[in-house]
All heavy atoms as TSV, in Angstrom:
chain	resi	resn	atom	element	x	y	z
A	1	MET	N	N	-24.157	-14.451	13.117
A	1	MET	CA	C	-22.812	-13.971	13.262
A	1	MET	C	C	-22.742	-13.089	14.510
A	1	MET	O	O	-23.630	-12.303	14.771
A	1	MET	CB	C	-22.425	-13.178	12.014
A	1	MET	CG	C	-20.984	-12.890	11.965
A	1	MET	SD	S	-20.252	-12.407	10.393
A	1	MET	CE	C	-21.481	-11.536	9.509
A	2	LYS	N	N	-21.652	-13.232	15.275
A	2	LYS	CA	C	-21.484	-12.445	16.486
A	2	LYS	C	C	-21.210	-10.984	16.139
A	2	LYS	O	O	-20.551	-10.675	15.151
A	2	LYS	CB	C	-20.330	-12.986	17.319
A	2	LYS	CG	C	-20.603	-14.342	17.904
A	2	LYS	CD	C	-19.446	-14.773	18.780
A	2	LYS	CE	C	-19.716	-16.139	19.357
A	2	LYS	NZ	N	-18.626	-16.579	20.222
A	3	THR	N	N	-21.705	-10.101	16.968
A	3	THR	CA	C	-21.487	-8.676	16.749
A	3	THR	C	C	-20.259	-8.202	17.528
A	3	THR	O	O	-19.859	-8.802	18.527
A	3	THR	CB	C	-22.707	-7.854	17.190
A	3	THR	OG1	O	-22.945	-8.102	18.568
A	3	THR	CG2	C	-23.937	-8.237	16.388
A	4	ASP	N	N	-19.658	-7.112	17.053
A	4	ASP	CA	C	-18.543	-6.427	17.719
A	4	ASP	C	C	-17.278	-7.281	17.863
A	4	ASP	O	O	-16.479	-7.032	18.761
A	4	ASP	CB	C	-18.967	-5.896	19.092
A	4	ASP	CG	C	-20.104	-4.911	18.989
A	4	ASP	OD1	O	-20.155	-4.184	17.985
A	4	ASP	OD2	O	-20.934	-4.865	19.920
A	5	ILE	N	N	-17.075	-8.298	17.025
A	5	ILE	CA	C	-15.829	-9.065	17.100
A	5	ILE	C	C	-14.972	-8.883	15.852
A	5	ILE	O	O	-13.821	-9.284	15.832
A	5	ILE	CB	C	-16.084	-10.565	17.323
A	5	ILE	CG1	C	-16.825	-11.189	16.148
A	5	ILE	CG2	C	-16.810	-10.819	18.630
A	5	ILE	CD1	C	-16.839	-12.703	16.156
A	6	HIS	N	N	-15.518	-8.266	14.815
A	6	HIS	CA	C	-14.791	-8.103	13.567
A	6	HIS	C	C	-14.111	-6.739	13.519
A	6	HIS	O	O	-14.671	-5.747	13.967
A	6	HIS	CB	C	-15.740	-8.246	12.377
A	6	HIS	CG	C	-16.430	-9.571	12.348
A	6	HIS	ND1	N	-15.793	-10.730	11.997
A	6	HIS	CD2	C	-17.697	-9.927	12.659
A	6	HIS	CE1	C	-16.632	-11.734	12.083
A	6	HIS	NE2	N	-17.795	-11.274	12.488
A	7	PRO	N	N	-12.888	-6.668	12.958
A	7	PRO	CA	C	-12.204	-5.373	12.850
A	7	PRO	C	C	-12.879	-4.489	11.802
A	7	PRO	O	O	-13.570	-4.980	10.913
A	7	PRO	CB	C	-10.787	-5.754	12.413
A	7	PRO	CG	C	-10.923	-7.086	11.774
A	7	PRO	CD	C	-12.079	-7.768	12.441
A	8	ASP	N	N	-12.650	-3.193	11.915
A	8	ASP	CA	C	-13.198	-2.248	10.937
A	8	ASP	C	C	-12.547	-2.490	9.580
A	8	ASP	O	O	-11.352	-2.749	9.478
A	8	ASP	CB	C	-12.930	-0.809	11.373
A	8	ASP	CG	C	-13.751	-0.421	12.590
A	8	ASP	OD1	O	-14.812	-1.021	12.795
A	8	ASP	OD2	O	-13.302	0.479	13.311
A	9	TYR	N	N	-13.333	-2.391	8.538
A	9	TYR	CA	C	-12.892	-2.633	7.163
A	9	TYR	C	C	-13.118	-1.342	6.391
A	9	TYR	O	O	-14.232	-1.043	5.982
A	9	TYR	CB	C	-13.711	-3.790	6.586
A	9	TYR	CG	C	-13.269	-4.313	5.264
A	9	TYR	CD1	C	-12.015	-4.879	5.100
A	9	TYR	CD2	C	-14.113	-4.264	4.169
A	9	TYR	CE1	C	-11.618	-5.380	3.873
A	9	TYR	CE2	C	-13.729	-4.761	2.943
A	9	TYR	CZ	C	-12.478	-5.323	2.805
A	9	TYR	OH	O	-12.087	-5.818	1.588
A	10	ASN	N	N	-12.053	-0.567	6.230
A	10	ASN	CA	C	-12.172	0.769	5.652
A	10	ASN	C	C	-11.269	0.943	4.444
A	10	ASN	O	O	-10.369	0.149	4.194
A	10	ASN	CB	C	-11.802	1.821	6.702
A	10	ASN	CG	C	-12.736	1.789	7.873
A	10	ASN	OD1	O	-13.938	1.738	7.706
A	10	ASN	ND2	N	-12.180	1.795	9.070
A	11	TYR	N	N	-11.479	2.044	3.712
A	11	TYR	CA	C	-10.617	2.385	2.592
A	11	TYR	C	C	-9.260	2.841	3.100
A	11	TYR	O	O	-9.163	3.524	4.124
A	11	TYR	CB	C	-11.248	3.494	1.751
A	11	TYR	CG	C	-12.394	3.003	0.912
A	11	TYR	CD1	C	-13.706	3.220	1.291
A	11	TYR	CD2	C	-12.149	2.297	-0.263
A	11	TYR	CE1	C	-14.759	2.749	0.532
A	11	TYR	CE2	C	-13.194	1.829	-1.031
A	11	TYR	CZ	C	-14.487	2.054	-0.630
A	11	TYR	OH	O	-15.518	1.583	-1.380
A	12	ILE	N	N	-8.209	2.450	2.377
A	12	ILE	CA	C	-6.842	2.827	2.721
A	12	ILE	C	C	-6.021	2.890	1.437
A	12	ILE	O	O	-6.303	2.172	0.472
A	12	ILE	CB	C	-6.221	1.851	3.742
A	12	ILE	CG1	C	-4.940	2.406	4.325
A	12	ILE	CG2	C	-6.023	0.487	3.145
A	12	ILE	CD1	C	-4.523	1.725	5.611
A	13	VAL	N	N	-5.031	3.764	1.406
A	13	VAL	CA	C	-4.151	3.899	0.257
A	13	VAL	C	C	-2.827	3.215	0.578
A	13	VAL	O	O	-2.253	3.427	1.640
A	13	VAL	CB	C	-3.895	5.382	-0.087
A	13	VAL	CG1	C	-2.845	5.530	-1.155
A	13	VAL	CG2	C	-5.188	6.047	-0.515
A	14	PHE	N	N	-2.367	2.374	-0.345
A	14	PHE	CA	C	-1.044	1.776	-0.236
A	14	PHE	C	C	-0.115	2.530	-1.167
A	14	PHE	O	O	-0.418	2.718	-2.340
A	14	PHE	CB	C	-1.084	0.285	-0.596
A	14	PHE	CG	C	-1.679	-0.557	0.486
A	14	PHE	CD1	C	-3.024	-0.872	0.468
A	14	PHE	CD2	C	-0.899	-1.028	1.521
A	14	PHE	CE1	C	-3.578	-1.647	1.463
A	14	PHE	CE2	C	-1.445	-1.803	2.520
A	14	PHE	CZ	C	-2.792	-2.115	2.494
A	15	ASN	N	N	1.020	2.973	-0.632
A	15	ASN	CA	C	2.000	3.757	-1.371
A	15	ASN	C	C	3.234	2.895	-1.606
A	15	ASN	O	O	3.929	2.531	-0.669
A	15	ASN	CB	C	2.368	5.008	-0.576
A	15	ASN	CG	C	3.377	5.868	-1.290
A	15	ASN	OD1	O	3.439	5.893	-2.503
A	15	ASN	ND2	N	4.179	6.584	-0.512
A	16	ASP	N	N	3.511	2.563	-2.874
A	16	ASP	CA	C	4.689	1.782	-3.239
A	16	ASP	C	C	5.893	2.714	-3.246
A	16	ASP	O	O	5.987	3.618	-4.070
A	16	ASP	CB	C	4.482	1.156	-4.612
A	16	ASP	CG	C	5.612	0.242	-5.016
A	16	ASP	OD1	O	6.719	0.355	-4.450
A	16	ASP	OD2	O	5.394	-0.592	-5.906
A	17	LEU	N	N	6.821	2.508	-2.327
A	17	LEU	CA	C	7.981	3.386	-2.207
A	17	LEU	C	C	8.953	3.227	-3.367
A	17	LEU	O	O	9.653	4.179	-3.723
A	17	LEU	CB	C	8.706	3.123	-0.886
A	17	LEU	CG	C	7.885	3.403	0.369
A	17	LEU	CD1	C	8.657	2.992	1.605
A	17	LEU	CD2	C	7.482	4.859	0.440
A	18	ALA	N	N	9.010	2.058	-3.991
A	18	ALA	CA	C	9.941	1.825	-5.094
A	18	ALA	C	C	9.499	2.520	-6.379
A	18	ALA	O	O	10.315	3.083	-7.098
A	18	ALA	CB	C	10.104	0.328	-5.339
A	19	SER	N	N	8.209	2.496	-6.676
A	19	SER	CA	C	7.742	3.085	-7.936
A	19	SER	C	C	7.021	4.415	-7.747
A	19	SER	O	O	6.805	5.144	-8.711
A	19	SER	CB	C	6.799	2.120	-8.650
A	19	SER	OG	O	5.586	2.001	-7.937
A	20	GLY	N	N	6.602	4.718	-6.516
A	20	GLY	CA	C	5.869	5.948	-6.256
A	20	GLY	C	C	4.385	5.844	-6.575
A	20	GLY	O	O	3.646	6.806	-6.419
A	21	GLU	N	N	3.943	4.674	-7.016
A	21	GLU	CA	C	2.535	4.485	-7.361
A	21	GLU	C	C	1.690	4.281	-6.101
A	21	GLU	O	O	2.126	3.680	-5.133
A	21	GLU	CB	C	2.383	3.277	-8.284
A	21	GLU	CG	C	0.995	3.149	-8.817
A	21	GLU	CD	C	0.959	2.402	-10.131
A	21	GLU	OE1	O	1.972	2.353	-10.827
A	21	GLU	OE2	O	-0.114	1.885	-10.441
A	22	LYS	N	N	0.478	4.817	-6.143
A	22	LYS	CA	C	-0.466	4.668	-5.034
A	22	LYS	C	C	-1.699	3.947	-5.537
A	22	LYS	O	O	-2.103	4.138	-6.681
A	22	LYS	CB	C	-0.883	6.028	-4.483
A	22	LYS	CG	C	0.229	6.826	-3.874
A	22	LYS	CD	C	-0.273	8.162	-3.395
A	22	LYS	CE	C	0.868	8.978	-2.794
A	22	LYS	NZ	N	0.403	10.281	-2.326
A	23	PHE	N	N	-2.292	3.105	-4.688
A	23	PHE	CA	C	-3.549	2.476	-5.067
A	23	PHE	C	C	-4.468	2.384	-3.866
A	23	PHE	O	O	-4.040	2.220	-2.737
A	23	PHE	CB	C	-3.335	1.107	-5.732
A	23	PHE	CG	C	-2.553	0.118	-4.914
A	23	PHE	CD1	C	-3.197	-0.805	-4.123
A	23	PHE	CD2	C	-1.172	0.105	-4.965
A	23	PHE	CE1	C	-2.480	-1.730	-3.390
A	23	PHE	CE2	C	-0.446	-0.807	-4.238
A	23	PHE	CZ	C	-1.106	-1.728	-3.443
A	24	LEU	N	N	-5.738	2.548	-4.143
A	24	LEU	CA	C	-6.781	2.567	-3.120
A	24	LEU	C	C	-7.432	1.201	-3.047
A	24	LEU	O	O	-7.787	0.612	-4.059
A	24	LEU	CB	C	-7.835	3.622	-3.472
A	24	LEU	CG	C	-9.015	3.773	-2.522
A	24	LEU	CD1	C	-8.552	4.319	-1.175
A	24	LEU	CD2	C	-10.059	4.687	-3.129
A	25	THR	N	N	-7.589	0.710	-1.833
A	25	THR	CA	C	-8.257	-0.567	-1.605
A	25	THR	C	C	-8.896	-0.517	-0.223
A	25	THR	O	O	-8.869	0.513	0.445
A	25	THR	CB	C	-7.259	-1.742	-1.720
A	25	THR	OG1	O	-7.977	-2.967	-1.651
A	25	THR	CG2	C	-6.217	-1.699	-0.626
A	26	ARG	N	N	-9.480	-1.611	0.178
A	26	ARG	CA	C	-10.049	-1.692	1.523
A	26	ARG	C	C	-9.246	-2.686	2.331
A	26	ARG	O	O	-8.763	-3.675	1.810
A	26	ARG	CB	C	-11.508	-2.109	1.452
A	26	ARG	CG	C	-12.334	-1.015	0.766
A	26	ARG	CD	C	-13.787	-1.289	0.792
A	26	ARG	NE	N	-14.233	-1.292	2.184
A	26	ARG	CZ	C	-15.486	-1.486	2.555
A	26	ARG	NH1	N	-16.405	-1.702	1.652
A	26	ARG	NH2	N	-15.822	-1.469	3.808
A	27	SER	N	N	-9.097	-2.404	3.618
A	27	SER	CA	C	-8.273	-3.244	4.477
A	27	SER	C	C	-8.669	-3.043	5.932
A	27	SER	O	O	-9.329	-2.064	6.280
A	27	SER	CB	C	-6.795	-2.882	4.288
A	27	SER	OG	O	-5.983	-3.629	5.166
A	28	THR	N	N	-8.232	-3.970	6.768
A	28	THR	CA	C	-8.426	-3.818	8.208
A	28	THR	C	C	-7.240	-3.100	8.849
A	28	THR	O	O	-7.277	-2.793	10.032
A	28	THR	CB	C	-8.612	-5.184	8.893
A	28	THR	OG1	O	-7.476	-5.998	8.629
A	28	THR	CG2	C	-9.873	-5.868	8.406
A	29	LEU	N	N	-6.180	-2.832	8.065
A	29	LEU	CA	C	-5.032	-2.088	8.571
A	29	LEU	C	C	-5.418	-0.638	8.839
A	29	LEU	O	O	-6.315	-0.097	8.194
A	29	LEU	CB	C	-3.886	-2.116	7.563
A	29	LEU	CG	C	-3.247	-3.461	7.296
A	29	LEU	CD1	C	-2.223	-3.333	6.178
A	29	LEU	CD2	C	-2.590	-3.992	8.548
A	30	THR	N	N	-4.710	-0.010	9.764
A	30	THR	CA	C	-4.942	1.402	10.068
A	30	THR	C	C	-3.608	2.131	10.082
A	30	THR	O	O	-2.550	1.520	10.189
A	30	THR	CB	C	-5.629	1.583	11.438
A	30	THR	OG1	O	-4.797	1.006	12.438
A	30	THR	CG2	C	-6.993	0.937	11.458
A	31	SER	N	N	-3.662	3.442	9.977
A	31	SER	CA	C	-2.462	4.260	9.992
A	31	SER	C	C	-2.811	5.654	10.482
A	31	SER	O	O	-3.919	6.144	10.252
A	31	SER	CB	C	-1.880	4.338	8.583
A	31	SER	OG	O	-0.788	5.227	8.554
A	32	GLN	N	N	-1.845	6.282	11.133
A	32	GLN	CA	C	-2.023	7.664	11.573
A	32	GLN	C	C	-1.706	8.641	10.440
A	32	GLN	O	O	-2.196	9.760	10.430
A	32	GLN	CB	C	-1.117	7.960	12.773
A	32	GLN	CG	C	-1.441	7.130	13.998
A	32	GLN	CD	C	-2.823	7.425	14.533
A	32	GLN	OE1	O	-3.328	8.548	14.456
A	32	GLN	NE2	N	-3.470	6.402	15.065
A	33	LYS	N	N	-0.875	8.196	9.468
A	33	LYS	CA	C	-0.526	9.041	8.329
A	33	LYS	C	C	-1.688	9.076	7.352
A	33	LYS	O	O	-2.392	8.095	7.185
A	33	LYS	CB	C	0.706	8.482	7.613
A	33	LYS	CG	C	1.976	8.608	8.399
A	33	LYS	CD	C	3.156	7.922	7.736
A	33	LYS	CE	C	3.303	8.222	6.284
A	33	LYS	NZ	N	4.495	7.596	5.664
A	34	THR	N	N	-1.870	10.224	6.696
A	34	THR	CA	C	-2.927	10.359	5.695
A	34	THR	C	C	-2.345	10.929	4.414
A	34	THR	O	O	-1.257	11.505	4.415
A	34	THR	CB	C	-4.064	11.276	6.191
A	34	THR	OG1	O	-3.531	12.569	6.462
A	34	THR	CG2	C	-4.750	10.709	7.424
A	35	THR	N	N	-3.086	10.762	3.326
A	35	THR	CA	C	-2.685	11.298	2.037
A	35	THR	C	C	-3.921	11.670	1.236
A	35	THR	O	O	-5.010	11.160	1.504
A	35	THR	CB	C	-1.825	10.289	1.248
A	35	THR	OG1	O	-1.280	10.937	0.098
A	35	THR	CG2	C	-2.622	9.087	0.815
A	36	GLU	N	N	-3.724	12.568	0.282
A	36	GLU	CA	C	-4.786	12.928	-0.653
A	36	GLU	C	C	-4.742	11.960	-1.820
A	36	GLU	O	O	-3.672	11.716	-2.388
A	36	GLU	CB	C	-4.573	14.345	-1.173
A	36	GLU	CG	C	-4.910	15.428	-0.187
A	36	GLU	CD	C	-6.404	15.683	-0.083
A	36	GLU	OE1	O	-7.093	15.588	-1.119
A	36	GLU	OE2	O	-6.857	15.962	1.024
A	37	PHE	N	N	-5.885	11.409	-2.191
A	37	PHE	CA	C	-5.976	10.510	-3.331
A	37	PHE	C	C	-7.295	10.758	-4.026
A	37	PHE	O	O	-8.359	10.562	-3.426
A	37	PHE	CB	C	-5.861	9.047	-2.872
A	37	PHE	CG	C	-5.781	8.066	-4.005
A	37	PHE	CD1	C	-4.600	7.873	-4.685
A	37	PHE	CD2	C	-6.893	7.331	-4.386
A	37	PHE	CE1	C	-4.508	6.965	-5.721
A	37	PHE	CE2	C	-6.817	6.423	-5.416
A	37	PHE	CZ	C	-5.623	6.237	-6.090
A	38	GLU	N	N	-7.220	11.236	-5.266
A	38	GLU	CA	C	-8.402	11.533	-6.078
A	38	GLU	C	C	-9.391	12.449	-5.344
A	38	GLU	O	O	-10.596	12.230	-5.340
A	38	GLU	CB	C	-9.083	10.246	-6.527
A	38	GLU	CG	C	-8.211	9.388	-7.422
A	38	GLU	CD	C	-8.885	8.105	-7.859
A	38	GLU	OE1	O	-9.979	7.786	-7.372
A	38	GLU	OE2	O	-8.284	7.419	-8.707
A	39	GLY	N	N	-8.843	13.476	-4.683
A	39	GLY	CA	C	-9.664	14.484	-4.042
A	39	GLY	C	C	-10.172	14.139	-2.651
A	39	GLY	O	O	-10.875	14.944	-2.044
A	40	GLU	N	N	-9.844	12.990	-2.138
A	40	GLU	CA	C	-10.277	12.568	-0.808
A	40	GLU	C	C	-9.043	12.321	0.069
A	40	GLU	O	O	-7.956	12.047	-0.429
A	40	GLU	CB	C	-11.107	11.284	-0.881
A	40	GLU	CG	C	-12.401	11.415	-1.641
A	40	GLU	CD	C	-13.456	12.193	-0.875
A	40	GLU	OE1	O	-13.461	12.138	0.370
A	40	GLU	OE2	O	-14.256	12.868	-1.538
A	41	THR	N	N	-9.214	12.387	1.389
A	41	THR	CA	C	-8.148	12.100	2.328
A	41	THR	C	C	-8.353	10.704	2.899
A	41	THR	O	O	-9.434	10.386	3.403
A	41	THR	CB	C	-8.134	13.134	3.471
A	41	THR	OG1	O	-7.982	14.442	2.896
A	41	THR	CG2	C	-7.003	12.874	4.443
A	42	TYR	N	N	-7.302	9.883	2.806
A	42	TYR	CA	C	-7.356	8.500	3.279
A	42	TYR	C	C	-6.131	8.199	4.131
A	42	TYR	O	O	-5.076	8.814	3.944
A	42	TYR	CB	C	-7.342	7.520	2.099
A	42	TYR	CG	C	-8.528	7.623	1.183
A	42	TYR	CD1	C	-8.421	8.263	-0.051
A	42	TYR	CD2	C	-9.748	7.064	1.530
A	42	TYR	CE1	C	-9.496	8.354	-0.907
A	42	TYR	CE2	C	-10.828	7.148	0.676
A	42	TYR	CZ	C	-10.701	7.784	-0.541
A	42	TYR	OH	O	-11.779	7.866	-1.385
A	43	PRO	N	N	-6.211	7.219	5.036
A	43	PRO	CA	C	-5.004	6.742	5.710
A	43	PRO	C	C	-4.085	6.087	4.671
A	43	PRO	O	O	-4.556	5.547	3.673
A	43	PRO	CB	C	-5.509	5.707	6.713
A	43	PRO	CG	C	-6.978	5.690	6.621
A	43	PRO	CD	C	-7.405	6.549	5.502
A	44	VAL	N	N	-2.778	6.136	4.903
A	44	VAL	CA	C	-1.815	5.594	3.939
A	44	VAL	C	C	-0.860	4.629	4.637
A	44	VAL	O	O	-0.441	4.859	5.761
A	44	VAL	CB	C	-1.043	6.724	3.223
A	44	VAL	CG1	C	-0.209	7.533	4.182
A	44	VAL	CG2	C	-0.199	6.184	2.108
A	45	ILE	N	N	-0.550	3.529	3.943
A	45	ILE	CA	C	0.444	2.555	4.392
A	45	ILE	C	C	1.539	2.523	3.328
A	45	ILE	O	O	1.261	2.340	2.141
A	45	ILE	CB	C	-0.158	1.143	4.542
A	45	ILE	CG1	C	-1.265	1.111	5.585
A	45	ILE	CG2	C	0.926	0.121	4.866
A	45	ILE	CD1	C	-0.808	1.164	7.015
A	46	ASP	N	N	2.792	2.727	3.743
A	46	ASP	CA	C	3.925	2.652	2.824
A	46	ASP	C	C	4.401	1.210	2.730
A	46	ASP	O	O	4.615	0.551	3.747
A	46	ASP	CB	C	5.070	3.538	3.318
A	46	ASP	CG	C	4.725	5.007	3.254
A	46	ASP	OD1	O	3.982	5.406	2.333
A	46	ASP	OD2	O	5.197	5.770	4.118
A	47	VAL	N	N	4.545	0.724	1.496
A	47	VAL	CA	C	5.067	-0.619	1.262
A	47	VAL	C	C	6.312	-0.502	0.392
A	47	VAL	O	O	6.414	0.386	-0.446
A	47	VAL	CB	C	4.019	-1.551	0.593
A	47	VAL	CG1	C	2.867	-1.819	1.534
A	47	VAL	CG2	C	3.508	-0.979	-0.706
A	48	GLU	N	N	7.285	-1.385	0.619
A	48	GLU	CA	C	8.530	-1.305	-0.129
A	48	GLU	C	C	8.394	-1.830	-1.543
A	48	GLU	O	O	9.128	-1.399	-2.431
A	48	GLU	CB	C	9.626	-2.064	0.613
A	48	GLU	CG	C	9.995	-1.400	1.919
A	48	GLU	CD	C	11.147	-2.102	2.610
A	48	GLU	OE1	O	11.867	-2.880	1.950
A	48	GLU	OE2	O	11.317	-1.867	3.805
A	49	ILE	N	N	7.488	-2.768	-1.767
A	49	ILE	CA	C	7.343	-3.353	-3.091
A	49	ILE	C	C	5.899	-3.801	-3.279
A	49	ILE	O	O	5.228	-4.207	-2.329
A	49	ILE	CB	C	8.329	-4.529	-3.281
A	49	ILE	CG1	C	8.470	-4.885	-4.740
A	49	ILE	CG2	C	7.941	-5.711	-2.438
A	49	ILE	CD1	C	9.699	-5.701	-5.047
A	50	SER	N	N	5.408	-3.650	-4.488
A	50	SER	CA	C	4.054	-4.107	-4.827
A	50	SER	C	C	4.084	-4.609	-6.267
A	50	SER	O	O	5.145	-4.684	-6.885
A	50	SER	CB	C	3.044	-2.966	-4.674
A	50	SER	OG	O	3.197	-2.034	-5.716
A	51	ALA	N	N	2.951	-4.916	-6.816
A	51	ALA	CA	C	2.892	-5.378	-8.200
A	51	ALA	C	C	3.381	-4.299	-9.163
A	51	ALA	O	O	3.829	-4.606	-10.268
A	51	ALA	CB	C	1.469	-5.792	-8.557
A	52	ALA	N	N	3.343	-3.041	-8.759
A	52	ALA	CA	C	3.793	-1.945	-9.621
A	52	ALA	C	C	5.312	-1.904	-9.764
A	52	ALA	O	O	5.823	-1.332	-10.722
A	52	ALA	CB	C	3.296	-0.614	-9.080
A	53	SER	N	N	6.050	-2.510	-8.815
A	53	SER	CA	C	7.506	-2.448	-8.882
A	53	SER	C	C	8.183	-3.813	-8.790
A	53	SER	O	O	9.404	-3.896	-8.918
A	53	SER	CB	C	8.040	-1.551	-7.761
A	53	SER	OG	O	7.701	-2.088	-6.504
A	54	HIS	N	N	7.453	-4.881	-8.587
A	54	HIS	CA	C	8.047	-6.205	-8.457
A	54	HIS	C	C	8.522	-6.704	-9.822
A	54	HIS	O	O	7.791	-6.613	-10.809
A	54	HIS	CB	C	7.020	-7.185	-7.878
A	54	HIS	CG	C	7.637	-8.467	-7.424
A	54	HIS	ND1	N	7.966	-9.473	-8.297
A	54	HIS	CD2	C	7.988	-8.888	-6.192
A	54	HIS	CE1	C	8.489	-10.472	-7.628
A	54	HIS	NE2	N	8.521	-10.140	-6.345
A	55	PRO	N	N	9.749	-7.225	-9.893
A	55	PRO	CA	C	10.288	-7.670	-11.188
A	55	PRO	C	C	9.441	-8.737	-11.886
A	55	PRO	O	O	9.390	-8.784	-13.106
A	55	PRO	CB	C	11.663	-8.235	-10.830
A	55	PRO	CG	C	12.026	-7.592	-9.555
A	55	PRO	CD	C	10.745	-7.333	-8.833
A	56	PHE	N	N	8.773	-9.579	-11.153
A	56	PHE	CA	C	7.942	-10.607	-11.776
A	56	PHE	C	C	6.819	-9.990	-12.593
A	56	PHE	O	O	6.488	-10.464	-13.676
A	56	PHE	CB	C	7.356	-11.531	-10.701
A	56	PHE	CG	C	6.501	-12.633	-11.267
A	56	PHE	CD1	C	7.078	-13.778	-11.777
A	56	PHE	CD2	C	5.125	-12.516	-11.299
A	56	PHE	CE1	C	6.303	-14.791	-12.308
A	56	PHE	CE2	C	4.332	-13.516	-11.832
A	56	PHE	CZ	C	4.931	-14.663	-12.334
A	57	TYR	N	N	6.215	-8.912	-12.079
A	57	TYR	CA	C	5.090	-8.275	-12.768
A	57	TYR	C	C	5.528	-7.239	-13.800
A	57	TYR	O	O	4.847	-7.020	-14.792
A	57	TYR	CB	C	4.144	-7.631	-11.758
A	57	TYR	CG	C	3.523	-8.633	-10.832
A	57	TYR	CD1	C	3.933	-8.743	-9.506
A	57	TYR	CD2	C	2.527	-9.488	-11.272
A	57	TYR	CE1	C	3.371	-9.675	-8.659
A	57	TYR	CE2	C	1.964	-10.432	-10.429
A	57	TYR	CZ	C	2.385	-10.511	-9.132
A	57	TYR	OH	O	1.839	-11.445	-8.288
A	58	THR	N	N	6.668	-6.588	-13.557
A	58	THR	CA	C	7.109	-5.537	-14.473
A	58	THR	C	C	8.015	-6.055	-15.572
A	58	THR	O	O	8.152	-5.411	-16.607
A	58	THR	CB	C	7.870	-4.437	-13.715
A	58	THR	OG1	O	9.042	-5.013	-13.122
A	58	THR	CG2	C	7.007	-3.797	-12.655
A	59	GLY	N	N	8.670	-7.195	-15.367
A	59	GLY	CA	C	9.603	-7.738	-16.337
A	59	GLY	C	C	10.943	-7.034	-16.333
A	59	GLY	O	O	11.782	-7.268	-17.187
A	60	LYS	N	N	11.172	-6.170	-15.353
A	60	LYS	CA	C	12.432	-5.437	-15.250
A	60	LYS	C	C	13.223	-5.954	-14.058
A	60	LYS	O	O	12.683	-6.091	-12.964
A	60	LYS	CB	C	12.177	-3.948	-15.068
A	60	LYS	CG	C	11.462	-3.312	-16.229
A	60	LYS	CD	C	11.178	-1.862	-15.963
A	60	LYS	CE	C	10.362	-1.266	-17.093
A	60	LYS	NZ	N	9.954	0.094	-16.793
A	61	GLN	N	N	14.489	-6.221	-14.278
A	61	GLN	CA	C	15.360	-6.725	-13.217
A	61	GLN	C	C	16.089	-5.556	-12.571
A	61	GLN	O	O	16.644	-4.699	-13.267
A	61	GLN	CB	C	16.385	-7.697	-13.807
A	61	GLN	CG	C	17.295	-8.311	-12.784
A	61	GLN	CD	C	16.619	-9.399	-11.980
A	61	GLN	OE1	O	15.615	-9.940	-12.384
A	61	GLN	NE2	N	17.170	-9.704	-10.833
A	62	ARG	N	N	16.075	-5.497	-11.244
A	62	ARG	CA	C	16.858	-4.491	-10.521
A	62	ARG	C	C	18.047	-5.185	-9.885
A	62	ARG	O	O	17.904	-6.222	-9.260
A	62	ARG	CB	C	16.034	-3.835	-9.415
A	62	ARG	CG	C	15.193	-2.721	-9.892
A	62	ARG	CD	C	14.511	-1.967	-8.798
A	62	ARG	NE	N	15.054	-2.210	-7.473
A	62	ARG	CZ	C	14.549	-1.693	-6.376
A	62	ARG	NH1	N	13.497	-0.932	-6.430
A	62	ARG	NH2	N	15.083	-1.949	-5.202
A	63	ILE	N	N	19.225	-4.602	-10.026
A	63	ILE	CA	C	20.415	-5.177	-9.427
A	63	ILE	C	C	20.733	-4.404	-8.149
A	63	ILE	O	O	20.800	-3.187	-8.154
A	63	ILE	CB	C	21.607	-5.113	-10.403
A	63	ILE	CG1	C	21.272	-5.938	-11.650
A	63	ILE	CG2	C	22.884	-5.586	-9.732
A	63	ILE	CD1	C	22.289	-5.815	-12.749
A	64	MET	N	N	20.879	-5.154	-7.065
A	64	MET	CA	C	21.178	-4.531	-5.780
A	64	MET	C	C	22.448	-5.173	-5.232
A	64	MET	O	O	22.567	-6.398	-5.215
A	64	MET	CB	C	20.029	-4.738	-4.787
A	64	MET	CG	C	20.239	-4.030	-3.482
A	64	MET	SD	S	18.930	-4.294	-2.278
A	64	MET	CE	C	17.509	-3.725	-3.157
A	65	ASP	N	N	23.392	-4.352	-4.796
A	65	ASP	CA	C	24.605	-4.930	-4.229
A	65	ASP	C	C	24.357	-5.432	-2.826
A	65	ASP	O	O	23.324	-5.168	-2.220
A	65	ASP	CB	C	25.745	-3.908	-4.268
A	65	ASP	CG	C	25.492	-2.684	-3.420
A	65	ASP	OD1	O	24.455	-2.637	-2.744
A	65	ASP	OD2	O	26.318	-1.771	-3.451
A	66	SER	N	N	25.291	-6.190	-2.286
A	66	SER	CA	C	25.096	-6.813	-0.969
A	66	SER	C	C	25.104	-5.802	0.163
A	66	SER	O	O	24.670	-6.098	1.267
A	66	SER	CB	C	26.176	-7.869	-0.723
A	66	SER	OG	O	27.455	-7.261	-0.743
A	67	ALA	N	N	25.572	-4.580	-0.093
A	67	ALA	CA	C	25.594	-3.543	0.946
A	67	ALA	C	C	24.234	-2.880	1.108
A	67	ALA	O	O	24.024	-2.118	2.023
A	67	ALA	CB	C	26.649	-2.503	0.620
A	68	GLY	N	N	23.303	-3.190	0.240
A	68	GLY	CA	C	21.965	-2.641	0.375
A	68	GLY	C	C	21.617	-1.738	-0.755
A	68	GLY	O	O	20.633	-1.138	-0.838
């Protein structure tokens, strides 16, 4: 395998803006923003929807008008 061609694979926190839930995983994404999670500081990526708030996984329907 070639060296120095793969992106860094580090821990990162994804923050679900709809439900407020955070989860820690590993990713090649990076961020300048950081957050505290379980006593450690990690970079954070804000996402609008995840399995914690998606109607398919939660079984709850959200009604949104056409104005947003």
